[in-house]
C-alpha positions as CSV (number, residue, x, y, z in Angstrom):
1,M,106.9,-60.9,-8.1
2,Q,105.8,-58.6,-10.9
3,E,108.2,-57.1,-13.4
4,L,109.2,-53.5,-12.8
5,D,107.3,-52.3,-15.9
6,D,104.1,-53.7,-14.6
7,R,104.2,-52.1,-11.2
8,P,102.5,-48.7,-12.0
9,S,99.4,-50.7,-13.1
10,R,99.1,-52.0,-9.5
11,N,97.8,-48.5,-8.5
12,L,94.8,-48.5,-10.9
13,E,94.3,-52.3,-10.4
14,L,93.9,-51.9,-6.6
15,L,91.5,-49.0,-7.0
16,R,89.5,-50.8,-9.7
17,T,89.1,-54.1,-8.0
18,N,89.0,-53.2,-4.3
19,R,85.7,-51.3,-3.7
20,N,86.3,-50.9,0.1
21,F,89.8,-49.4,-0.4
22,T,88.5,-47.1,-3.1
23,L,85.8,-45.8,-0.8
24,L,88.4,-45.2,2.0
25,W,90.7,-43.6,-0.6
26,I,88.1,-41.1,-1.7
27,A,87.0,-40.4,1.9
28,D,90.6,-39.6,2.7
29,F,90.8,-37.2,-0.3
30,V,87.7,-35.3,0.8
31,S,88.5,-35.2,4.5
32,S,92.1,-34.0,3.8
33,L,90.7,-31.4,1.4
34,G,88.7,-29.9,4.3
35,D,91.8,-30.2,6.6
36,R,93.8,-27.9,4.3
37,I,91.0,-25.4,3.9
38,H,90.8,-25.5,7.7
39,Q,94.6,-24.9,8.1
40,V,94.6,-21.9,5.8
41,A,91.6,-20.4,7.5
42,M,93.1,-21.0,11.0
43,A,96.4,-19.5,10.1
44,A,94.7,-16.4,8.6
45,L,92.4,-16.1,11.6
46,V,95.1,-16.3,14.3
47,Y,97.8,-14.3,12.5
48,T,95.5,-11.5,11.5
49,V,93.9,-11.2,14.9
50,T,97.1,-11.4,17.0
51,G,99.9,-10.4,14.5
52,S,102.2,-12.7,16.4
53,L,104.1,-15.8,15.2
54,T,104.4,-17.0,18.8
55,Q,100.5,-16.9,19.0
56,T,100.3,-18.6,15.7
57,G,102.7,-21.3,17.0
58,I,100.5,-21.7,20.0
59,A,97.5,-22.4,17.7
60,F,99.5,-25.2,16.0
61,V,100.5,-26.5,19.4
62,A,96.8,-26.6,20.4
63,T,96.2,-28.7,17.3
64,A,99.0,-31.1,18.1
65,L,98.7,-31.3,21.9
66,P,95.9,-34.0,21.9
67,D,98.3,-36.4,20.3
68,L,100.6,-36.0,23.2
69,V,97.9,-36.2,25.9
70,L,95.5,-38.8,24.4
71,G,97.5,-40.7,21.8
72,P,98.5,-43.9,23.6
73,F,95.0,-44.4,25.1
74,A,93.4,-43.7,21.7
75,G,95.3,-46.7,20.3
76,V,93.7,-49.0,22.9
77,L,90.2,-47.8,22.0
78,V,90.9,-48.2,18.2
79,D,92.0,-51.9,18.9
80,R,88.9,-52.6,21.1
81,R,86.3,-51.1,18.8
82,D,85.3,-51.7,15.2
83,R,87.7,-49.4,13.3
84,R,85.1,-48.5,10.6
85,R,82.7,-47.2,13.3
86,V,85.5,-45.2,15.0
87,L,86.2,-43.5,11.7
88,I,82.6,-42.5,11.1
89,A,82.1,-41.2,14.7
90,C,85.3,-39.1,14.5
91,D,84.1,-37.5,11.3
92,L,80.6,-36.6,12.6
93,I,81.6,-35.4,16.0
94,R,84.2,-33.0,14.6
95,I,81.5,-31.0,12.7
96,P,80.1,-28.8,15.5
97,P,83.4,-27.5,16.9
98,V,84.7,-26.7,13.5
99,L,81.6,-24.6,12.7
100,M,82.0,-22.7,16.0
101,I,85.7,-21.6,15.5
102,P,85.1,-18.3,13.6
103,F,82.4,-17.2,16.0
104,V,84.3,-17.8,19.3
105,A,87.3,-15.7,18.0
106,D,85.1,-12.6,18.5
107,F,85.3,-13.2,22.3
108,H,88.9,-14.4,22.9
109,I,91.5,-16.2,21.0
110,V,91.9,-18.7,23.8
111,F,88.5,-20.2,22.8
112,V,89.8,-20.8,19.3
113,Y,92.7,-22.8,20.9
114,L,90.3,-24.9,23.0
115,L,88.2,-25.8,19.9
116,L,91.3,-26.7,18.0
117,F,92.2,-29.0,20.8
118,C,88.7,-30.6,20.7
119,V,88.8,-31.1,16.9
120,N,92.2,-32.7,16.9
121,S,91.3,-34.9,19.9
122,L,89.0,-36.7,17.5
123,A,91.7,-36.8,14.8
124,V,93.9,-38.6,17.3
125,L,91.4,-41.5,17.0
126,F,90.9,-41.2,13.3
127,K,94.5,-41.4,12.1
128,P,95.5,-44.7,13.7
129,A,92.1,-46.2,12.9
130,R,92.5,-45.3,9.2
131,R,96.0,-46.9,9.0
132,A,95.0,-49.9,11.2
133,I,91.9,-50.7,9.0
134,I,94.1,-51.2,5.9
135,P,95.0,-54.9,6.7
136,S,91.3,-55.6,7.0
137,I,90.5,-54.5,3.4
138,V,93.9,-55.0,1.5
139,K,96.0,-58.1,1.0
140,P,99.6,-58.0,2.5
141,K,101.2,-57.9,-0.9
142,D,99.4,-54.6,-1.6
143,Y,100.2,-52.8,1.7
144,N,103.0,-50.6,0.1
145,T,100.7,-49.7,-2.8
146,A,97.8,-48.9,-0.6
147,N,99.9,-46.8,1.8
148,S,101.4,-44.9,-1.2
149,L,98.0,-44.4,-2.7
150,G,96.8,-43.2,0.6
151,S,99.6,-40.6,0.7
152,V,98.8,-39.6,-2.8
153,S,95.1,-39.1,-1.9
154,E,95.8,-37.0,1.1
155,N,98.4,-34.8,-0.6
156,S,96.5,-34.5,-3.9
157,S,93.7,-33.0,-1.8
158,D,96.3,-30.7,-0.2
159,I,97.3,-29.5,-3.7
160,V,93.6,-28.6,-4.3
161,G,92.7,-27.7,-0.7
162,Y,95.4,-25.0,0.1
163,P,94.6,-22.9,-3.0
164,I,90.8,-23.4,-2.4
165,G,91.3,-22.2,1.1
166,G,93.3,-19.2,0.1
167,G,90.9,-18.5,-2.8
168,L,87.8,-18.7,-0.6
169,L,89.2,-16.3,1.8
170,L,90.3,-13.8,-0.9
171,L,87.1,-14.1,-2.9
172,F,84.5,-13.9,-0.1
173,G,86.7,-11.4,1.8
174,Y,86.4,-9.2,-1.2
175,L,82.7,-9.8,-1.7
176,F,81.7,-9.6,2.0
177,D,84.2,-9.2,4.8
178,Q,86.9,-11.3,6.5
179,H,84.6,-12.8,9.2
180,T,82.1,-14.0,6.6
181,S,84.9,-15.5,4.5
182,L,86.2,-17.4,7.5
183,V,82.7,-18.7,8.3
184,I,82.4,-20.0,4.8
185,A,85.8,-21.6,4.9
186,F,85.2,-23.5,8.1
187,S,81.7,-24.5,6.9
188,V,83.2,-26.1,3.8
189,D,85.6,-28.0,6.1
190,A,82.7,-29.3,8.2
191,L,80.9,-30.4,5.0
192,T,84.0,-32.5,4.0
193,Y,83.8,-34.4,7.3
194,L,80.1,-35.3,6.6
195,I,80.9,-36.6,3.1
196,S,83.8,-38.6,4.5
197,A,81.5,-40.2,7.1
198,I,79.0,-41.2,4.4
199,L,81.7,-42.8,2.2
200,I,83.2,-44.8,5.1
201,F,79.7,-45.9,6.1
202,A,79.4,-47.6,2.7
203,I,82.6,-49.7,3.3
204,S,82.0,-53.4,4.0
205,T,84.4,-55.1,6.3
206,T,84.4,-57.5,9.2
207,S,84.9,-56.1,12.6
208,T,88.5,-55.8,13.7
209,A,87.8,-55.3,17.3
210,Y,88.9,-57.8,19.9
211,V,87.5,-58.6,23.3
212,A,89.9,-57.6,26.1
213,Q,90.9,-60.4,28.5
214,S,89.4,-60.3,32.0
215,G,91.4,-58.0,34.3
216,R,93.3,-56.3,31.5
217,T,92.9,-52.5,31.9
218,I,93.4,-49.8,29.3
219,W,96.7,-49.0,31.0
220,H,97.9,-52.6,30.7
221,E,97.1,-52.8,27.0
222,M,98.7,-49.4,26.3
223,V,101.9,-50.7,28.0
224,E,101.7,-53.9,25.9
225,G,101.9,-51.7,22.8
226,V,104.9,-49.7,24.2
227,V,106.7,-53.0,25.1
228,F,106.2,-54.3,21.5
229,V,107.7,-51.2,20.0
230,W,110.5,-51.1,22.4
231,N,111.4,-54.8,21.8
232,H,111.1,-54.7,18.0
233,R,114.5,-53.6,16.7
234,L,113.3,-52.4,13.3
235,V,110.0,-50.7,14.4
236,L,111.9,-49.0,17.2
237,A,114.7,-47.8,15.0
238,N,112.3,-46.5,12.3
239,T,110.2,-44.7,15.0
240,M,113.2,-43.0,16.5
241,V,114.8,-41.8,13.3
242,T,111.4,-40.7,11.8
243,L,111.0,-38.4,14.9
244,L,113.6,-36.1,13.3
245,G,111.0,-35.3,10.6
246,P,108.3,-34.0,12.9
247,I,110.8,-32.0,14.9
248,A,111.8,-30.1,11.7
249,L,108.2,-29.9,10.5
250,G,107.0,-28.5,13.7
251,A,109.6,-25.8,13.8
252,A,109.0,-24.8,10.2
253,T,105.2,-24.7,10.5
254,P,104.8,-21.3,12.1
255,L,107.8,-20.0,10.1
256,Y,105.9,-20.7,6.8
257,V,103.1,-18.5,8.0
258,G,105.5,-15.6,8.7
259,Y,107.4,-16.4,5.4
260,A,104.2,-16.0,3.4
261,W,103.1,-12.7,5.0
262,D,106.5,-11.0,5.7
263,I,109.2,-12.5,3.4
264,L,107.1,-12.9,0.3
265,D,105.0,-9.8,1.3
266,G,101.8,-11.7,0.6
267,G,99.2,-13.5,2.7
268,E,96.7,-16.3,2.5
269,W,97.3,-17.0,-1.2
270,E,101.1,-17.3,-0.8
271,Y,100.7,-19.4,2.3
272,S,98.2,-21.7,0.4
273,L,100.7,-22.1,-2.4
274,I,103.5,-23.1,0.0
275,G,101.2,-25.8,1.5
276,A,100.2,-26.9,-2.0
277,G,103.9,-27.1,-3.0
278,I,104.6,-29.5,0.0
279,S,101.7,-31.7,-1.2
280,V,102.8,-31.7,-4.9
281,G,106.2,-33.1,-3.7
282,T,104.5,-35.6,-1.4
283,V,102.3,-36.8,-4.2
284,L,105.2,-37.2,-6.5
285,G,107.1,-39.1,-3.8
286,G,104.0,-41.3,-3.1
287,L,103.6,-42.1,-6.8
288,W,107.2,-43.0,-7.1
289,L,107.1,-45.3,-4.1
290,S,103.8,-46.9,-5.3
291,T,105.7,-48.3,-8.3
292,K,108.0,-50.2,-5.9
293,I,106.8,-53.5,-4.4
294,R,109.6,-53.2,-1.8
295,V,112.1,-50.5,-0.9
296,N,115.0,-50.5,1.5
297,T,113.2,-48.8,4.3
298,G,116.2,-47.5,6.2
299,I,118.1,-46.0,3.3
300,T,114.9,-44.5,1.9
301,V,113.9,-42.8,5.2
302,V,117.4,-41.5,5.8
303,S,117.6,-40.1,2.3
304,G,114.1,-38.5,2.7
305,L,115.1,-36.8,5.9
306,A,118.3,-35.4,4.4
307,L,116.3,-34.1,1.4
308,M,113.8,-32.4,3.8
309,G,116.6,-30.7,5.7
310,A,118.4,-29.4,2.7
311,S,115.3,-28.0,1.1
312,V,113.9,-26.3,4.2
313,G,117.3,-24.7,4.8
314,A,117.5,-23.5,1.2
315,M,114.2,-21.7,1.6
316,G,115.9,-19.4,4.1
317,F,118.2,-18.1,1.3
318,V,115.4,-17.0,-1.1
319,S,112.7,-14.4,-0.8
320,S,110.6,-14.9,-4.0
321,L,107.7,-17.2,-4.5
322,I,108.8,-19.5,-7.4
323,P,112.1,-20.7,-5.9
324,A,110.4,-21.1,-2.5
325,I,107.8,-23.4,-4.1
326,V,110.5,-25.4,-5.8
327,F,112.3,-26.0,-2.5
328,I,109.2,-26.7,-0.5
329,T,108.1,-29.3,-3.2
330,I,111.4,-31.1,-2.8
331,S,110.8,-31.1,0.9
332,G,107.4,-32.8,0.3
333,F,109.0,-35.5,-1.8
334,G,111.4,-36.2,1.0
335,S,108.5,-36.4,3.5
336,A,106.9,-39.1,1.4
337,M,110.2,-41.1,1.5
338,V,110.1,-40.9,5.3
339,L,106.5,-41.6,6.1
340,I,105.3,-44.3,3.6
341,P,108.0,-46.9,4.1
342,G,107.6,-46.6,7.8
343,V,103.9,-47.3,7.7
344,T,104.4,-50.3,5.6
345,L,107.1,-51.6,7.9
346,V,104.7,-51.4,10.9
347,Q,101.9,-53.2,9.0
348,D,104.3,-55.9,8.0
349,H,105.8,-56.6,11.5
350,T,102.9,-55.8,13.9
351,P,100.1,-58.3,14.9
352,D,96.7,-57.0,13.8
353,K,95.4,-56.7,17.4
354,L,98.3,-54.3,18.2
355,L,98.1,-52.1,15.1
356,G,96.0,-49.4,16.6
357,R,98.3,-49.1,19.6
358,V,101.5,-49.1,17.7
359,F,100.3,-46.5,15.3
360,S,99.0,-44.3,18.1
361,I,102.3,-44.6,20.0
362,R,104.2,-43.4,17.0
363,Q,101.7,-40.7,16.4
364,T,102.0,-39.6,20.1
365,L,105.8,-39.4,19.8
366,F,105.7,-37.6,16.5
367,Y,103.2,-35.0,17.7
368,S,105.0,-34.6,21.0
369,A,108.0,-33.5,18.9
370,I,105.8,-31.2,16.9
371,V,104.3,-29.6,20.0
372,F,107.8,-28.8,21.4
373,S,109.4,-27.7,18.1
374,T,106.4,-25.6,16.9
375,F,106.6,-23.3,19.9
376,I,110.4,-23.1,19.5
377,G,110.0,-22.4,15.8
378,G,107.6,-19.5,16.3
379,W,109.7,-18.1,19.1
380,A,112.9,-18.3,17.0
381,G,111.2,-16.6,14.1
382,D,110.2,-13.7,16.2
383,V,113.6,-13.4,17.9
384,F,116.1,-14.2,15.2
385,G,114.2,-13.7,12.0
386,I,112.3,-16.1,9.8
387,Q,115.0,-16.8,7.3
388,V,117.7,-17.4,9.9
389,A,115.4,-19.8,11.7
390,L,114.6,-21.8,8.5
391,I,118.3,-22.1,7.7
392,T,119.1,-23.3,11.2
393,C,116.2,-25.8,11.1
394,G,117.3,-27.4,7.9
395,L,121.0,-27.5,8.9
396,V,120.2,-29.2,12.3
397,L,118.1,-31.8,10.5
398,V,120.8,-32.7,8.1
399,V,123.4,-33.0,10.8
400,L,121.2,-35.2,13.0
401,V,120.1,-37.6,10.3
402,S,123.8,-37.9,9.2
403,L,124.6,-39.1,12.7
404,A,121.6,-41.4,12.9
405,S,122.5,-43.1,9.6
406,L,125.6,-44.5,11.3
407,I,123.4,-46.9,13.3
408,P,123.0,-50.2,11.5
409,S,119.3,-50.8,12.4
410,V,118.4,-47.3,11.1
411,R,119.8,-48.3,7.7
412,A,118.1,-51.8,7.7
413,S,116.0,-52.8,4.8
414,G,112.9,-53.5,6.9
415,H,112.3,-57.0,5.4
416,E,114.2,-58.9,8.1
417,Q,112.5,-61.3,10.4
418,V,112.9,-60.0,14.0
419,V,112.4,-62.1,17.1
420,V,110.4,-60.0,19.6
421,S,110.4,-60.6,23.3
422,P,106.8,-61.5,24.5
423,S,104.8,-58.8,26.1
424,P,104.0,-59.2,29.8
425,D,100.7,-60.7,30.8
């Protein structure tokens, strides 16, 4: 094991020596950059057209709903197909519906929701495939470093992407009109998907697909993944406690939109800075975790959730931009403490042929929580007020994670060897 002082060099060493991971890392950066431009443009489009936090919440629900409906089956497809090809296909097929979004809004907002559903249906395949391909291109001892760097890549692009999205809308809205600025923003998003596909195409890796046994249906293989998660004490405990994060995140997502427009008396720019603040915190958290070869998964996750709850609640007490960004940055740091160790734990304890299914099951659960809480958050903001809703959201998360931390398996380090009951044939 390396000395502590040498650990930061592992980041640059992995990027310098592993060409395949570097290409994936850059592709992640570019794709996530487009995602944040997309999110700012989508929030501006829906909120300015409808003027309703509830409708804005529905837009975020439309984005998250595919994970609920398609998630478990997506994992089976990811495990049955070459994961590199899945990633390329998802990038390319998302381009047309993204380009159509600003045009269909002229007819009815429902068409926007339908296209958002289509775009994220492909993201449902992309996300587990991206995590499941890591063991094919990275050695086990570098999983935590790779996952931390992946988080840094995604969130570094968030830091750039949110301000670019807000800046594009402000600049081209001033030079032309709002519709033209939205068309440009969504076009830039589509371009990032194309660049990502080209970079992933350049990755060299052996196929990770497996041939399904005769008589084994998609349903049977999906159940096999569920049984594995259910029987694995550490994976199950981490999955359940991590669910608290998406619940809070989903409730806060539409509230941040109203917070930017109404509490800060701003708009796209203020909203983009809130998003960038989350990403700054997540990057800092990812860089901190990347210096650790191993962390105590349970304690790190519980601490991260508590940090998220406290900072989200604190935002409800302020109404100016600078302290809001400080608190949202702290929330992002906590988010990294929750997500990164959990991904590493799954990669450490899950057989390669089940990775796609396990990640998609977790993804389905997380986005199911987001679908439910996003609607509740938007409704609560309209009924009780944005600041009261934020304070309540943060307080509830702190209380729930405090109770969950009393369970031994939730506090476990994540390095234990666990005997798992065999899956049914």
